C-alpha positions as CSV (number, residue, x, y, z in Angstrom):
1,M,60.8,103.3,151.5
2,R,62.7,105.5,149.0
3,R,62.0,105.0,145.3
4,R,64.7,103.8,142.9
5,L,65.4,106.2,140.1
6,V,67.4,106.1,136.8
7,L,68.4,109.5,135.5
8,A,69.5,110.2,131.9
9,D,70.8,113.4,130.3
10,D,73.7,113.8,127.9
11,H,74.7,117.1,129.6
12,L,76.8,116.2,132.6
13,L,76.2,119.4,134.6
14,V,72.4,119.2,134.0
15,A,72.4,115.6,135.1
16,Q,74.4,116.2,138.2
17,G,72.2,119.2,139.1
18,V,69.0,117.2,138.7
19,E,70.6,114.4,140.7
20,R,71.3,116.7,143.6
21,L,67.7,118.0,143.5
22,L,66.3,114.5,143.7
23,L,68.7,112.8,146.2
24,E,66.6,113.9,149.1
25,F,63.6,112.0,147.8
26,F,65.0,109.1,145.7
27,D,67.8,106.6,145.6
28,V,69.5,107.6,142.3
29,I,70.7,104.1,141.3
30,A,72.1,105.1,137.8
31,L,73.1,108.3,136.2
32,V,73.7,107.8,132.4
33,F,74.4,110.0,129.5
34,D,73.2,108.3,126.3
35,G,70.3,106.2,125.1
36,D,72.1,102.8,125.0
37,S,73.3,103.2,128.6
38,L,69.8,104.2,129.7
39,L,68.4,101.0,128.2
40,D,71.1,98.9,129.9
41,A,70.3,100.6,133.2
42,V,66.6,100.0,132.9
43,R,67.1,96.4,132.1
44,R,69.6,95.9,134.9
45,E,68.1,98.0,137.7
46,T,64.3,97.8,137.1
47,P,63.9,101.2,138.8
48,D,60.6,102.6,140.0
49,L,60.9,105.7,137.8
50,V,63.0,107.0,134.9
51,I,63.7,110.7,134.3
52,A,65.2,111.1,130.9
53,D,66.1,113.7,128.3
54,I,64.6,113.1,124.8
55,S,67.5,114.1,122.6
56,M,70.6,112.0,123.5
57,P,73.3,110.2,121.6
58,G,72.2,106.9,120.2
59,M,68.6,106.2,121.0
60,T,66.3,109.0,122.1
61,G,64.6,108.8,125.4
62,I,61.4,107.9,123.7
63,D,63.1,105.2,121.7
64,V,64.5,103.7,124.9
65,M,61.0,103.7,126.5
66,R,59.5,102.0,123.5
67,R,62.2,99.3,123.5
68,A,61.7,98.7,127.2
69,Q,57.9,98.4,126.6
70,D,58.6,95.9,123.8
71,E,60.6,93.8,126.3
72,G,57.8,93.9,128.8
73,I,59.5,96.3,131.2
74,D,56.7,98.5,132.6
75,I,58.4,101.5,134.2
76,P,57.0,105.1,134.1
77,F,59.1,107.6,132.2
78,I,59.2,111.4,132.8
79,F,60.8,113.4,130.0
80,L,62.9,116.4,131.2
81,T,63.6,118.4,128.1
82,M,64.3,121.7,126.4
83,H,61.6,121.0,123.7
84,A,58.9,123.6,124.7
85,D,56.6,122.2,122.0
86,S,53.2,120.8,122.6
87,E,53.6,118.5,119.6
88,M,56.6,116.9,121.1
89,A,54.9,116.6,124.4
90,S,52.0,114.8,122.8
91,R,54.3,112.5,120.9
92,A,56.0,111.6,124.2
93,I,52.7,111.0,126.0
94,C,51.3,109.0,123.0
95,A,54.3,106.8,123.1
96,G,53.6,105.9,126.7
97,G,55.4,108.6,128.7
98,C,53.8,109.6,132.0
99,G,55.4,113.0,132.4
100,Y,56.8,115.9,130.4
101,V,58.7,118.7,132.2
102,L,60.7,121.6,130.7
103,K,64.2,122.0,132.0
104,N,63.8,125.7,132.5
105,A,60.9,124.9,134.8
106,A,62.5,122.1,136.7
107,G,62.9,122.1,140.5
108,E,59.7,122.0,142.5
109,E,57.8,121.2,139.4
110,L,59.9,118.1,138.6
111,L,59.4,116.8,142.2
112,Y,55.7,117.4,141.8
113,A,55.6,115.6,138.5
114,A,57.5,112.7,139.9
115,Q,55.0,112.4,142.8
116,Q,52.0,112.6,140.4
117,V,53.5,109.9,138.1
118,L,54.3,107.6,141.0
119,E,50.7,107.9,142.0
120,G,49.7,106.6,138.6
121,K,48.8,110.0,137.1
122,T,50.2,111.9,134.0
123,Y,51.8,115.2,134.3
124,V,52.6,117.7,131.5
125,T,54.1,121.2,132.1
126,P,50.9,123.4,132.3
127,T,51.9,125.8,129.5
128,L,51.9,122.8,127.1
129,A,49.3,120.6,128.6
130,A,46.1,121.6,126.8
131,N,47.5,121.5,123.3
132,A,49.5,118.4,124.0
133,I,46.5,116.4,125.2
134,A,44.4,117.6,122.3
135,T,47.1,116.6,119.8
136,A,47.6,113.3,121.5
137,Q,43.9,112.5,121.3
138,R,43.9,113.4,117.6
139,R,46.9,111.3,116.9
140,R,45.5,108.3,118.7
141,R,42.4,108.5,116.5
142,N,44.4,108.6,113.3
143,L,47.1,106.0,113.8
144,T,47.3,102.8,115.7
145,D,50.3,102.2,118.1
146,K,51.8,99.8,115.6
147,Q,51.4,102.2,112.7
148,Q,53.1,104.9,114.8
149,R,56.0,102.6,115.4
150,V,56.3,101.8,111.7
151,L,56.2,105.4,110.8
152,E,59.0,106.3,113.3
153,Y,61.2,103.5,111.9
154,V,60.6,104.6,108.3
155,A,61.6,108.2,109.4
156,R,64.9,106.8,110.7
157,G,65.6,105.3,107.3
158,L,65.0,101.6,108.1
159,R,63.8,99.4,105.3
160,S,60.7,97.2,105.6
161,K,62.8,94.0,106.3
162,Q,64.6,95.8,109.2
163,I,61.3,97.2,110.6
164,A,59.8,93.7,110.5
165,F,62.7,92.4,112.5
166,E,62.5,95.2,115.1
167,L,58.7,94.7,115.5
168,G,58.7,90.9,115.2
169,V,56.2,90.9,112.4
170,S,56.3,89.9,108.7
171,V,57.5,92.2,105.9
172,R,54.0,92.1,104.4
173,T,52.5,93.4,107.7
174,V,55.0,96.3,107.7
175,E,54.1,97.1,104.1
176,S,50.4,97.0,105.0
177,H,50.9,99.4,107.9
178,K,53.0,101.7,105.7
179,Y,50.3,101.7,103.0
180,A,47.6,102.5,105.6
181,I,49.6,105.4,107.0
182,M,50.1,106.8,103.5
183,Q,46.4,106.6,102.9
184,E,45.7,108.3,106.2
185,L,48.1,111.2,105.4
186,G,47.3,111.4,101.7
187,V,50.8,110.8,100.4
188,H,52.3,108.5,97.9
189,G,56.0,108.0,98.6
190,T,58.4,107.5,101.6
191,L,60.0,111.0,101.4
192,E,56.6,112.7,101.2
193,L,55.4,110.5,104.0
194,V,58.2,111.5,106.3
195,R,57.9,115.2,105.4
196,R,54.1,115.2,106.1
197,A,54.5,113.3,109.3
198,E,57.0,115.8,110.6
199,Q,54.7,118.7,109.6
200,E,51.8,117.2,111.5
201,G,54.0,116.4,114.6
202,L,53.6,112.7,114.3
203,I,57.4,112.3,114.4
204,M,60.3,114.4,115.6
205,P,62.2,116.1,112.7
206,H,65.5,114.4,112.1
207,A,68.7,116.4,111.5
């Protein structure tokens, strides 16, 4: 039985090229080009696997994965990206991603990664794997999953009330998490918090 796949990339030619590569092995049930469309497709199609770029219009691929997780949708994500950065790879894996493959190494490697992930394993492009795993382990020790979520929303400019709504918790809980993160990173204000988190690879730098 062929697996059902949702594929997301905001570059049409890249998306179509990857689709052609995968059609022999998967039923590509949705090809989308932005984060909001990806989330809609995941909700609607409940695929066996998602292969997504990280940087897309609207929500990032990681944002979509987290939103799906919050809604109880348990689908493995492989990130196919140009970010040849072990910090970014560790962030994706920490967030719950199952695979991280560079676009310039796609092809047989992407097919192998998909096979590994569908068998319940995690795959990271070998040139990034060692540093990514070490960073992921360090990050997991320092921040809880909820604190990581709060940090990412703070970096996107959301206020505590908005973050509380997104996470389904009280404003006081958000403020408590934010204080704990500041203590962990040794900072005293929101701007300094975001800057330090970017430096340490805890969040992706925002343009």
